[in-house]
C-alpha positions in Angstrom: 26.5 142.0 84.9 23.9 139.3 85.2 22.5 139.1 88.8 24.0 142.5 89.6 22.1 144.4 92.4 19.8 147.3 91.4 21.6 150.5 90.6 20.2 154.0 90.6 22.0 155.0 87.4 20.0 152.3 85.4 16.7 153.1 87.3 17.2 156.7 86.4 17.3 155.8 82.7 14.2 153.6 82.9 12.3 156.5 84.7 13.2 158.7 81.8 11.7 156.1 79.5 8.4 156.1 81.6 8.3 159.9 81.6 9.2 160.5 77.9 7.0 157.8 76.4 4.3 158.0 79.1 4.3 154.3 79.8 3.6 152.4 83.0 6.4 149.9 82.6 10.1 150.4 81.5 12.6 147.5 81.4 16.4 147.2 80.9 16.8 143.6 79.9 19.9 141.3 79.5 19.4 138.0 77.8 21.0 134.8 79.1 20.9 131.3 77.6 17.9 130.3 79.7 16.4 133.5 81.1 16.1 137.2 80.8 17.5 139.4 83.6 16.3 142.9 84.4 19.1 145.4 85.3 16.2 147.8 85.9 12.4 147.0 86.1 10.1 149.9 86.8 6.3 149.3 86.9 6.6 145.5 86.7 4.0 143.6 88.8 5.0 141.3 91.6 6.5 138.8 92.0 8.5 139.6 88.8 9.6 143.0 90.1 11.3 141.3 93.0 12.7 138.4 91.1 14.1 140.7 88.4 14.0 137.9 85.8 11.6 135.7 83.8 12.0 132.5 81.8 12.8 132.9 78.1 9.2 131.9 77.4 8.1 135.3 78.7 10.7 137.2 76.7 9.7 139.5 73.9 13.2 140.8 73.4 14.5 137.4 72.2 13.6 138.5 68.6 15.4 141.8 69.2 18.6 140.0 70.2 18.2 137.5 67.4 17.8 140.1 64.7 19.6 143.0 66.2 16.7 145.3 65.1 14.2 147.4 67.0 10.8 145.9 67.7 7.6 148.1 67.7 4.2 146.4 68.2 0.9 148.3 68.8 -1.0 145.3 70.2 0.9 142.1 70.9 -2.4 140.2 71.2 -2.9 140.6 67.5 0.7 140.0 66.4 1.1 136.4 65.1 4.8 136.4 66.4 3.9 137.3 70.0 0.3 136.6 70.7 1.0 133.3 72.3 3.6 134.7 74.8 2.5 134.1 78.4 3.9 137.5 79.3 0.7 139.0 77.9 -1.3 137.5 80.7 1.3 137.4 83.5 2.9 140.9 82.9 0.0 142.7 81.4 1.8 143.5 78.1 -0.3 145.0 75.3 1.8 147.6 73.4 5.6 146.8 73.2 8.5 149.0 72.0 12.2 147.8 72.3 15.7 149.0 71.1 18.6 146.5 70.9 21.6 147.0 73.2 24.8 146.1 71.2 28.4 145.9 72.2 31.1 147.6 70.0 31.7 144.3 68.2 28.1 144.1 67.1 27.0 141.5 69.7 23.5 142.2 70.9 23.1 141.5 74.7 19.6 142.7 75.5 17.1 145.5 74.9 15.7 148.7 76.4 11.9 148.2 76.5 8.7 150.3 76.9 5.4 148.5 77.8 1.9 149.9 77.8 -1.1 148.0 79.1 -3.3 149.4 76.4 -3.0 149.2 72.6 -1.2 152.2 71.1 0.7 153.2 68.0 4.3 154.2 68.7 5.3 157.5 67.1 8.6 158.2 65.3 9.6 160.6 68.0 9.0 158.0 70.7 11.1 155.4 68.8 13.9 158.0 68.4 13.7 158.9 72.1 14.0 155.2 73.1 17.0 154.7 70.8 18.8 157.7 72.3 18.1 156.4 75.8 19.4 152.9 74.6 22.6 154.6 73.6 22.9 156.1 77.1 22.3 152.7 78.6 25.1 151.2 76.5 27.4 154.0 77.6 26.7 153.1 81.2 27.2 149.4 80.5 30.5 149.9 78.7 31.7 152.1 81.5 30.9 149.4 84.0 32.6 146.7 81.8 35.7 148.9 81.5 35.8 149.5 85.2 35.6 145.8 85.9 38.3 145.1 83.3 40.6 147.7 85.0 39.9 146.2 88.4 40.7 142.7 87.2 43.9 144.0 85.4 44.9 145.8 88.5 44.5 142.7 90.6 46.4 140.7 88.1 49.2 143.2 88.0 49.4 143.2 91.8 49.6 139.4 91.8 52.1 139.4 88.9 54.3 141.9 90.8 54.3 139.7 93.8 55.1 136.6 91.8 57.8 138.5 89.9 59.5 139.7 93.1 59.6 136.1 94.3 60.7 134.8 91.0 63.8 137.0 91.0 64.8 135.6 94.3 64.4 131.9 93.4 64.5 132.0 89.6 66.7 129.2 88.0 67.1 131.5 85.1 69.6 134.3 84.6 68.1 137.8 85.4 69.9 141.1 85.3 69.3 144.9 85.3 71.4 147.7 83.9 71.1 151.5 83.8 70.3 153.5 80.7 73.9 153.5 79.6 74.1 149.7 79.6 76.1 149.3 82.9 75.1 146.3 84.8 73.4 147.2 88.1 72.0 143.9 89.4 72.3 140.1 88.7 70.2 137.5 90.4 71.7 134.7 92.5 71.4 132.0 89.7 73.4 134.2 87.4 76.3 134.7 89.9 76.3 131.0 90.8 76.3 130.0 87.2 79.4 131.9 86.2 81.1 131.6 89.6 81.6 135.4 90.0 80.3 137.3 93.1 77.3 139.5 92.2 79.1 142.7 93.2 81.9 142.0 90.8 79.6 141.5 87.9 78.2 145.0 88.0 79.5 147.6 85.6 81.3 145.6 83.0 82.5 142.7 85.2 80.0 140.3 83.7 82.0 140.2 80.4 84.8 138.2 82.0 82.6 135.1 81.8 82.0 135.5 78.1 83.9 133.2 75.7 87.1 135.1 74.6 86.2 134.6 71.0 82.8 136.3 71.5 83.7 138.9 74.2 84.5 142.0 72.0 81.6 141.5 69.7 79.1 140.9 72.5 80.2 144.0 74.5 80.1 146.1 71.4 76.6 144.9 70.3 75.2 145.3 73.8 76.4 148.9 74.1 75.1 149.7 70.6 71.7 148.4 71.6 71.7 150.3 74.9 72.7 153.6 73.2 70.0 153.1 70.6 67.3 152.2 73.1 66.3 149.1 71.1 65.5 145.6 72.3 68.5 143.4 72.6 68.9 139.7 71.8 72.0 137.7 71.3 73.3 134.1 71.7 76.5 134.1 73.8 78.8 131.4 75.0 79.2 131.8 78.8 81.6 129.8 81.0 79.8 127.6 83.5 81.6 127.6 86.9 80.7 124.0 87.8 82.6 122.3 85.0 84.3 125.2 83.1 82.4 124.4 80.0 81.1 127.1 77.8 77.4 126.9 77.1 75.1 128.8 74.8 73.0 131.3 76.6 70.2 133.3 74.9 70.2 136.9 76.3 67.2 139.1 75.8 66.8 142.6 77.2 64.3 145.4 76.8 64.4 149.1 78.0 61.9 150.2 80.7 60.9 153.8 79.8 59.6 156.6 81.9 56.3 158.4 81.1 58.4 160.9 79.0 59.5 158.0 76.8 63.1 158.2 77.9 64.8 154.9 78.9 65.4 154.7 82.7 66.9 151.2 82.9 67.1 147.8 81.2 65.9 144.4 82.3 67.3 141.3 80.8 67.1 137.5 81.1 69.4 134.7 80.0 68.2 131.2 79.0 70.5 128.2 78.7 69.8 127.0 75.1 72.9 124.8 74.8 70.9 121.5 74.9 68.1 122.9 72.7 70.7 124.3 70.2 72.4 121.0 69.9 69.1 119.1 69.9 67.8 121.4 67.2 70.9 120.9 65.1 70.5 117.1 65.5 66.9 117.2 64.6 67.5 119.3 61.6 70.2 116.9 60.5 67.9 114.0 61.1 65.1 115.6 59.1 67.5 116.5 56.3 68.9 113.0 56.3 65.4 111.5 55.9 65.2 113.0 52.4 61.4 113.1 52.6 58.9 115.9 53.1 58.0 116.4 56.8 55.5 118.7 58.4 53.7 118.9 61.8 50.3 120.2 62.9 48.6 121.0 66.2 45.6 119.0 67.4 43.2 121.1 65.2 45.2 120.3 62.1 46.9 123.7 61.7 50.3 123.5 60.2 53.1 124.4 62.7 56.2 123.3 60.8 57.3 122.0 57.4 60.7 121.5 55.7 61.8 122.4 52.2 61.1 119.0 50.8 57.4 119.5 51.8 57.4 122.8 49.9 58.8 121.0 46.8 55.8 118.6 47.0 53.1 121.1 47.8 54.2 123.7 45.3 53.6 126.6 47.8 54.3 127.8 51.3 51.2 127.7 53.5 51.2 130.2 56.5 52.1 128.5 59.8 49.5 128.2 62.5 46.8 129.4 60.0 46.4 126.9 57.2 44.8 123.6 57.9 46.5 120.9 55.8 43.3 119.0 55.1 41.8 122.2 53.7 44.8 123.3 51.7 44.6 120.7 48.9 42.4 119.2 46.3 43.1 115.5 46.9 42.1 112.3 45.1 42.2 108.6 45.6 44.7 106.8 43.4 41.9 105.9 40.9 41.1 109.6 40.4 38.0 109.7 42.7 37.9 112.9 44.8 38.9 112.2 48.4 36.8 114.0 51.0 39.0 116.0 53.4 37.6 114.2 56.4 38.9 111.0 54.9 42.4 112.3 54.2 45.3 110.5 56.0 46.0 113.4 58.2 42.4 114.0 59.1 42.0 110.3 60.0 45.2 110.2 62.0 44.0 113.2 64.1 40.5 112.1 64.5 41.2 108.4 65.3 44.5 109.1 67.1 46.4 106.5 65.2 49.2 106.5 62.6 48.4 105.9 59.0 50.9 103.8 57.2 51.6 104.9 53.6 48.1 106.0 52.4 48.5 106.8 48.7 47.1 110.2 47.8 47.1 112.3 44.6 47.1 116.0 45.2 46.7 119.0 42.8 49.2 121.8 43.2 48.2 125.5 42.8 49.7 125.4 39.3 47.3 122.6 38.3 50.0 119.8 38.3 49.3 116.6 40.0 51.7 114.9 42.4 51.2 111.4 43.9 52.7 110.6 47.2 52.5 108.3 50.2 51.4 109.9 53.5 52.6 108.6 56.8 50.9 110.7 59.5 51.6 109.8 63.1 49.8 111.5 66.0 51.9 113.2 68.6 50.7 112.6 72.2 51.4 114.1 75.5 52.4 112.0 78.5 48.8 111.1 79.2 48.3 109.9 75.6 46.1 112.8 74.5 46.9 113.9 70.9 48.6 117.3 70.8 49.2 117.3 67.1 50.7 115.1 64.4 53.8 114.6 62.2 53.4 113.5 58.6 56.1 112.3 56.2 55.2 112.6 52.5 57.1 110.5 50.1 56.8 111.7 46.5 56.0 108.6 44.5 56.2 110.2 41.0 59.4 108.5 40.0 58.5 105.2 41.6 55.0 105.0 40.4 55.6 102.2 37.9 57.4 100.1 40.6 54.5 100.7 43.0 51.7 100.0 40.6 51.4 96.4 41.8 51.3 97.4 45.5 47.7 98.0 46.5 47.8 97.8 50.3 49.1 100.7 52.3 51.3 98.5 54.6 53.2 97.3 51.5 53.7 100.9 50.3 55.0 101.9 53.7 57.4 99.0 53.8 58.7 99.8 50.3 59.2 103.5 51.2 61.1 102.7 54.4 63.2 100.1 52.7 64.1 102.6 50.0 65.2 105.0 52.7 66.5 102.2 55.0 65.1 104.0 58.0 63.2 102.6 60.9 61.5 105.0 63.3 61.5 104.4 67.1 60.3 106.1 70.2 60.9 105.1 73.8 59.1 106.4 76.9 61.4 106.3 79.9 58.6 106.3 82.5 56.4 103.5 80.9 59.3 101.7 79.2 57.0 101.6 76.2 58.5 101.4 72.8 57.0 102.5 69.5 58.8 101.4 66.4 58.4 100.9 62.7 57.9 97.7 60.8 61.3 98.0 59.1 63.0 97.7 62.5 61.5 94.2 62.9 63.0 93.1 59.6 66.4 94.7 60.3 66.5 92.6 63.5 65.4 89.4 61.7 61.8 89.1 62.8 59.2 88.0 60.2 56.3 89.1 62.5 56.5 92.0 65.0 57.5 90.7 68.5 55.0 91.7 71.2 57.6 92.8 73.8 60.0 95.3 72.1 61.9 97.2 74.7 65.4 98.6 75.3 66.4 95.4 77.0 65.4 93.4 74.0 67.4 95.8 71.8 70.4 95.3 74.0 70.0 91.6 73.8 70.6 91.8 70.1 73.7 93.9 70.4 76.9 91.8 70.2 78.7 91.5 73.5 81.7 93.5 72.3 79.6 96.6 71.6 77.0 96.2 74.4 78.9 98.3 77.0 79.4 101.2 74.6 75.7 101.2 73.6 74.5 101.0 77.3 76.8 103.9 78.2 75.6 106.0 75.4 72.0 105.2 76.3 72.6 106.3 80.0 74.2 109.5 78.8 71.3 110.3 76.5 68.6 109.4 79.1 70.3 111.8 81.6 70.4 114.5 79.0 74.2 114.7 78.7 74.5 113.3 75.2 72.5 112.7 72.0 73.2 109.8 69.7 74.2 108.8 66.8 76.1 105.7 67.5 77.1 102.6 65.5 77.0 99.0 66.7 76.6 95.4 65.6 73.6 93.3 66.2 72.9 89.6 65.8 69.7 89.0 63.9 67.0 86.7 65.2 66.6 83.5 63.2 69.6 83.4 61.0 72.0 84.8 63.6 73.7 87.1 61.0 75.7 89.9 62.4 74.7 93.3 60.9 75.9 96.9 61.4 73.3 99.5 62.3 73.5 103.2 63.0 71.1 104.7 65.6 70.2 108.4 65.7 68.5 109.5 68.9 67.0 112.7 70.4 66.0 113.4 74.0 62.6 115.0 74.9 62.5 117.0 78.1 59.6 117.4 80.5 58.6 120.6 82.4 61.0 119.7 85.2 63.9 119.7 82.7 64.3 115.9 82.9 64.4 113.6 79.9 61.0 111.9 79.5 61.2 110.3 76.1 63.8 109.3 73.5 63.1 109.1 69.8 65.0 108.7 66.6 65.7 106.4 63.7 68.0 103.5 63.0 69.1 101.9 59.7 71.2 99.1 58.5 74.7 100.3 57.4 76.2 96.9 56.7 76.6 97.6 53.0 78.1 101.0 53.8 80.6 99.3 56.2 81.5 96.8 53.6 81.9 99.6 51.0 84.1 101.5 53.5 86.2 98.4 54.1 86.5 97.8 50.3 87.4 101.5 49.9 90.1 101.2 52.6 91.4 98.1 50.9 91.3 99.8 47.5 93.1 102.8 49.0 95.7 100.5 50.5 96.0 98.7 47.2 96.3 102.0 45.3 98.9 103.2 47.9 100.8 100.0 47.4 100.7 100.4 43.6 101.8 104.0 43.8 104.6 103.0 46.2 105.8 100.5 43.6 105.4 102.7 40.5 108.9 103.4 39.1 108.0 107.1 38.6 108.3 109.3 41.6 105.0 110.8 42.7 104.8 114.1 44.7 101.5 115.8 45.8 101.8 119.5 46.6 99.5 122.4 47.0 99.2 125.6 45.0 101.9 127.2 47.1 104.3 124.4 46.3 104.3 122.8 49.7 104.8 119.0 49.5 102.0 116.9 51.1 102.8 113.4 49.8 106.1 111.8 48.9 106.2 108.3 47.4 108.8 105.6 48.0 110.0 106.1 44.4 110.5 109.8 45.2 112.5 108.9 48.2 114.8 106.7 46.1 115.0 109.3 43.4 115.9 112.3 45.5 117.4 110.7 48.6 115.0 112.5 51.0 112.7 110.5 53.2 109.0 111.3 53.1 109.2 112.7 56.7 112.0 115.1 55.5 110.2 116.2 52.4 106.5 116.6 53.5 105.8 120.2 54.6 108.9 121.5 52.6 108.8 123.7 49.5 109.0 122.0 46.1 111.9 124.3 45.3 114.0 122.0 47.6 113.9 119.4 44.8 114.0 121.8 41.8 117.0 124.2 41.9 116.5 127.7 40.6 114.2 130.6 41.5 110.6 130.4 42.6 109.5 131.2 39.1 110.9 127.9 38.0 108.8 126.1 40.6 105.7 128.0 39.5 106.4 126.9 35.9 106.3 123.3 37.2 103.0 123.9 38.9 101.5 125.5 35.8 103.0 122.8 33.5 99.6 121.0 33.5 97.7 124.1 32.1 97.3 125.7 28.8 97.3 129.5 28.1 93.7 129.9 29.2 94.3 128.2 32.5 92.4 125.1 31.6 93.7 121.7 32.6 95.5 119.6 30.1 95.7 115.8 30.3 98.0 114.2 32.8 101.0 112.8 31.0 101.9 116.1 29.2 105.2 116.8 30.8 108.2 119.0 30.6 111.9 118.5 31.2 113.5 120.1 34.2 116.5 119.7 36.5 116.2 117.9 39.8 118.4 118.1 42.8 119.2 115.1 45.1 119.8 115.3 48.8 123.6 115.1 48.2 123.4 118.2 45.9 123.9 116.4 42.6 121.6 117.4 39.8 120.0 115.3 37.0 117.5 115.7 34.2 113.9 114.7 35.0 110.6 114.7 33.1 107.6 116.1 35.0 103.9 115.6 34.3 101.4 117.5 36.5 97.7 116.9 37.2 95.3 118.8 39.4 92.7 117.7 41.9 90.4 119.7 44.2 89.7 118.6 47.8 87.6 120.7 50.3 88.0 123.8 48.1 91.8 123.4 47.9 93.8 122.9 44.7 96.2 120.0 44.9 98.7 119.0 42.3 100.1 115.5 41.6 103.5 115.5 39.9 104.9 112.3 38.3 108.7 112.7 37.9 110.9 110.4 35.8 114.6 110.2 35.9 115.9 110.8 32.3 119.4 109.6 33.0 118.9 106.1 31.6 116.7 107.3 28.7 119.4 109.9 27.7 122.0 107.2 27.9 119.8 105.0 25.7 119.4 107.9 23.2 123.2 108.3 23.0 123.5 104.6 22.4 120.9 104.7 19.7 122.6 107.7 18.1 125.9 105.7 18.1 124.1 102.7 16.6 122.5 105.0 14.0 126.0 106.4 13.1 127.4 102.9 12.8 124.5 101.8 10.6 124.9 104.9 8.4 128.7 104.1 8.1 128.0 100.4 7.2 125.2 101.5 4.8 127.5 103.8 3.0 130.3 101.3 3.0 128.0 98.6 1.7 126.6 100.9 -1.0 130.2 101.8 -2.0 131.1 98.1 -2.2 128.1 97.2 -4.2 128.7 100.1 -6.6 132.3 99.1 -6.9 131.3 95.5 -7.6 128.8 96.7 -10.1 131.3 99.0 -11.8 133.9 96.3 -11.9 131.5 93.9 -13.4 130.3 96.4 -16.0 133.7 97.9 -16.9 135.7 94.8 -17.0 134.0 93.6 -20.1 134.5 96.8 -22.2 138.1 97.1 -20.9 138.7 93.5 -21.9 137.2 94.1 -25.4 139.4 97.2 -25.8 142.5 95.4 -24.8 141.7 92.5 -27.2 141.0 94.9 -30.1 144.2 96.8 -29.5 146.2 93.5 -29.4 144.6 92.3 -32.7 145.4 95.6 -34.3 149.0 95.3 -33.2 149.2 91.8 -34.7 147.8 93.0 -38.0 150.2 95.9 -38.1 153.1 93.5 -37.6 152.0 91.1 -40.3 151.2 93.6 -43.1 154.0 95.6 -44.7 153.5 99.3 -44.7 151.8 100.7 -47.8 153.5 104.1 -47.5 157.0 104.0 -46.4 156.5 107.5 -45.0 153.6 106.3 -42.7 154.4 106.6 -39.0 153.9 102.9 -38.3 156.2 103.0 -35.4 154.4 105.8 -33.8 151.0 104.1 -34.3 152.4 100.9 -32.8 153.7 102.8 -29.8 150.3 104.5 -29.3 148.5 101.2 -29.5 150.9 99.7 -27.0 150.2 102.6 -24.7 146.4 102.2 -25.1 146.6 98.4 -24.3 148.8 99.1 -21.3 146.4 101.8 -19.9 143.3 99.6 -20.5 145.0 96.8 -18.5 145.9 99.4 -15.8 142.3 100.6 -15.6 141.1 97.0 -15.0 143.7 96.6 -12.2 142.6 99.9 -10.6 138.9 98.7 -10.5 139.9 95.4 -9.0 142.0 97.1 -6.4 139.1 99.4 -5.4 136.7 96.4 -5.1 139.2 94.4 -3.1 139.8 97.5 -0.8 136.1 98.0 -0.1 135.6 94.3 0.4 138.5 94.1 2.8 137.4 97.2 4.8 133.8 95.8 5.1 134.7 92.3 6.4 132.1 91.1 8.8 132.7 91.1 12.6 130.4 88.1 13.4 129.4 87.4 17.0 126.7 85.6 18.9 123.8 88.0 19.2 120.3 88.0 20.6 118.1 88.3 17.5 115.1 89.7 19.5 117.4 92.5 20.8 118.6 93.3 17.3 115.1 93.6 16.0 114.0 95.8 18.9 117.0 98.2 18.4 116.4 98.4 14.7 112.7 99.0 15.3 113.4 101.9 17.6 115.1 103.6 14.6 113.0 102.3 11.7 109.6 102.8 13.3 110.0 106.5 14.1 106.8 108.2 13.0 104.8 105.0 12.5 102.2 105.9 15.1 101.7 109.4 13.6 101.1 107.8 10.2 98.5 105.5 11.6 100.5 102.3 11.2 99.8 99.4 13.6 103.0 97.6 14.5 103.2 94.1 15.9 106.4 92.2 16.9 106.2 88.4 17.6 109.1 86.2 18.7 109.0 82.4 19.0 109.6 81.4 22.6 113.1 80.0 23.3 114.5 81.4 20.0 118.2 80.5 19.6 120.8 83.3 19.3 122.4 83.9 15.9 126.0 84.3 14.7 126.0 87.6 12.8 127.5 91.0 12.3 125.1 93.0 14.5 125.5 96.3 12.5 125.0 94.7 9.1 121.9 92.7 10.2 120.4 95.8 11.8 121.0 97.6 8.4 119.0 94.9 6.7 116.2 95.2 9.2 116.2 99.0 9.1 116.0 98.9 5.3 113.1 96.4 5.1 111.1 98.2 7.9 111.5 101.7 6.3 110.6 100.2 2.9 107.4 98.7 4.4 106.4 102.0 6.1 106.9 104.0 2.9 105.0 101.5 0.8 101.9 101.7 3.1 101.9 105.5 3.4 102.9 106.6 -0.1 101.7 105.6 -3.5 103.9 107.3 -6.0 103.8 111.0 -5.1 100.4 110.7 -3.3 99.8 110.0 0.4 97.3 107.2 1.0 95.6 107.9 4.4 92.6 105.6 4.0 94.4 102.3 3.5 94.6 99.7 6.3 98.2 99.9 7.6 99.7 97.0 9.5 103.4 96.1 9.8 104.4 92.8 11.4 107.9 91.6 12.3 108.3 88.0 13.3 111.2 85.7 14.1 111.1 81.9 14.4 113.2 78.8 13.9 113.8 77.6 10.3 115.1 74.1 10.4 117.8 72.8 12.6 120.5 75.4 12.1 118.7 78.5 10.8 116.5 81.2 12.1 113.9 83.0 9.9 112.9 86.7 10.1 109.9 88.1 8.2 108.8 91.7 7.7 105.2 92.0 6.4 103.2 95.0 5.3 99.7 95.8 3.8 101.0 98.1 1.1 100.1 98.0 -2.6 102.4 95.0 -3.3 104.8 94.5 -6.3 104.2 94.7 -10.0 105.1 91.4 -11.8 107.6 93.2 -14.1 109.5 94.4 -11.0 109.3 91.3 -8.8 111.8 89.3 -11.0 114.6 91.8 -10.9 113.8 93.4 -7.5 117.2 92.5 -6.0 119.2 93.7 -9.0 121.4 96.7 -8.7 119.9 100.1 -9.8 116.4 98.7 -9.7 114.0 100.7 -7.5 110.1 101.2 -7.1 110.5 104.5 -5.4 110.9 107.8 -7.2 114.5 109.0 -6.8 115.7 105.7 -5.4 119.1 104.4 -6.3 118.1 100.8 -6.4 121.0 99.6 -4.2 119.2 98.9 -0.9 117.7 95.4 -1.6 120.8 94.5 -3.5 123.0 95.3 -0.5 120.6 93.5 1.8 120.8 90.3 -0.3 124.6 90.6 -0.4 124.8 91.0 3.4 122.4 88.0 4.0 124.3 86.0 1.5 127.6 86.8 3.1 126.1 85.4 6.4 125.1 82.2 4.7 121.4 83.0 4.6 118.9 83.8 1.9 116.6 86.8 1.2 113.4 86.6 -0.8 110.0 88.2 -1.2 106.4 86.9 -1.2 103.1 88.5 -2.0 100.4 88.5 0.7 96.9 87.2 -0.2 95.2 90.2 1.4 97.6 92.7 -0.1 101.2 93.8 0.5 104.3 91.8 0.6 106.5 89.8 3.1 110.3 89.9 2.9 111.9 86.9 4.5 115.5 86.1 5.3 117.4 83.4 7.1 120.4 83.6 9.4 122.6 80.9 10.8 121.9 80.0 14.4 124.9 80.1 16.7 126.8 76.8 17.1 125.8 75.1 20.4 129.3 75.4 21.9 129.3 79.2 21.3 125.7 79.6 22.3 126.5 77.9 25.6 129.0 80.6 26.4 126.7 83.4 25.4 124.6 85.2 28.1 121.3 86.7 27.0 120.9 90.4 27.8 117.4 89.5 29.0 119.0 87.4 31.8 121.4 90.1 33.1 
């Protein structure tokens, strides 16, 4: 309102002041920065009345505006505040009364003044009257201001409507209208051209035909729900672009336009192509997440505009966006604990000096009082003209690396360590200026000890190996034209050493107001180690695959529904199906029976609580070959989880050979049992013959002597039955001789039936077969077993069954000696059983069975091999006697030795096979 022409409405108010207060001068004053302007000036002398303003040096109302309080002075000539004002002389001011003029927000803009040329005391009624008139003045001023605002708004609205009408005609954006029920009534030219459908066909519901089929029903439903509810609508929709048939993401927004009654008359909506932004946002989010560091941005004033979750973790709170200033949100300190002024913080320096700060170390205090050290990397963000528009800051929490960084005092070294730890190098490329901004780590990745002065895209391409150069240049062109964003991988040749390294480059395009790409920025890092690891992993996978293909057990991988996903070569051989035939088929194809049987196989690796058991715990089932034949198999199942799926790995072993071996072992065990019983019977017969022959011989001799005495002496009593006695004695002598013959016949029968069937045998095989029977339960008893054979050991000429009987007897005796002491089990004793075989001279082979048991008592050792002598409770004492007889019958020797560390060693020798027979023998190990 400054410099406004005189208006009667304001002059009318100043006349009221003159009349009510009976003063010659009344002023309505507005204060400017260098003058005071009179909206109304009645009674003011010339030339001031015509000028309608005075310099501030002549202003009394300056103090009113400054304090916002009324000013009442009876004689300004005597007031120390005002007596030097030149207005006293120039305007004739003596008595002065003023009321402030204040806007609704409290801002004082001037004063309503009453001036008398003579000294006078102002009454309370006069001051009240002036205050009331000041209120009327402000009502007029506010009305004027509102009127001017309405006129400006009306002009703006008319201009906006004109621009809006033109915009609809040429707008590159999608614009559409619909009625209150949501039926499309208008689409602009860009919309129709974008989807390739004539505008008249898009009205009603025709627009939905351009929506992606997967989105169509949901979009139509949500739009009509919004239209019926009268609420603003917003949705991201995939629309088919007619130029290339591609579906692009469009952000649709619509709002109802209501009549004065509040009822919706129609809708207006716009569509914005956000496909590039959506993809760019996803890329940027992935990039920021991949950094693994806290990142936030500010505007040029330092107000926070964005931060990620890693920043929240460091800060310990969530500051409000566009409100909090980072430099004022912390209590910060230098590394030595000295308080850091906020104007010296890294972000404040970066914004003030328009330069990046490389790894300034800061210690901040969180709201909970805890301290967190971190390195700050603020970098100013500039517009195309280089003017700072904000900054981005990366905060690297150094809590865990504090010890390693204690020796690093310069900020450049800390930045280098942080970037090397993340293996990231930042870069930015301006397409217009061809200017490149990059991090120090990029120089080191490319082999430069000092930063080169001419980094550019061309220099980057020069480092790319020729084989990858075309791909990188194509990706760059696509990104520069806005069609594609990186990442890409390529190989570079380093400066200096010429080493070829793999790098991965992430890039993002920045678009200008014209929609064209102006800048590219991103990160790159060395992935050579990752490539080597991937190559090693592929090699390891191939090696594992090769191993699995050569494992004799069949391996099948199947899902929780029993569908086969992998079929090894051993499985192909076992079942007769090729991998191509089996993969994708149900496991029941290989396991005859109902589905329940298959499910039992799947669950074979789980206990009753559904928890996994160790792989190797198997079960026996029946398998079915491709030709329909069945066979017994053992199955062990393990579980793995991949991408939320449960996969099972089954190892299947054909039990046919093992079952045949078990049958053979059972036959061998029966043969050994028969020979053992036969040998025991022979030994007992021999012992009985030896023991009974002597008393039978003595009986026969005594009877014969009695007969001779009877024949030589005459009878004392003629009536004595001498003849009958002689006959009885003859009968007794005859029966005694007959008893001896019966014992000899039994002994000869047993000996004849047990004649050895000696053949050339592999001693190692005899020992292994005997061990498979004799060592049953050894592991459960905690016995460590070792078997050692001399290389090139000659075959032996033996009865296989009898020698295995000897080995079985000695091995079982050793086990029992180490695990039992009388009637008590001895769990704490060291238990080792060793079986060895080696040459013993030119024509003999020696076998030793050693244990760590309690050993032999001296009184037992001398008669250990005698019949009916045993160290075990309930033993018959025939085992070792039979063993010695068998070994002796083979031409060998059996003896026992005490071990220095405890226990005993039984040794026996056997004859080696003659060379001529050994030459004809073929070892089972060679067949």
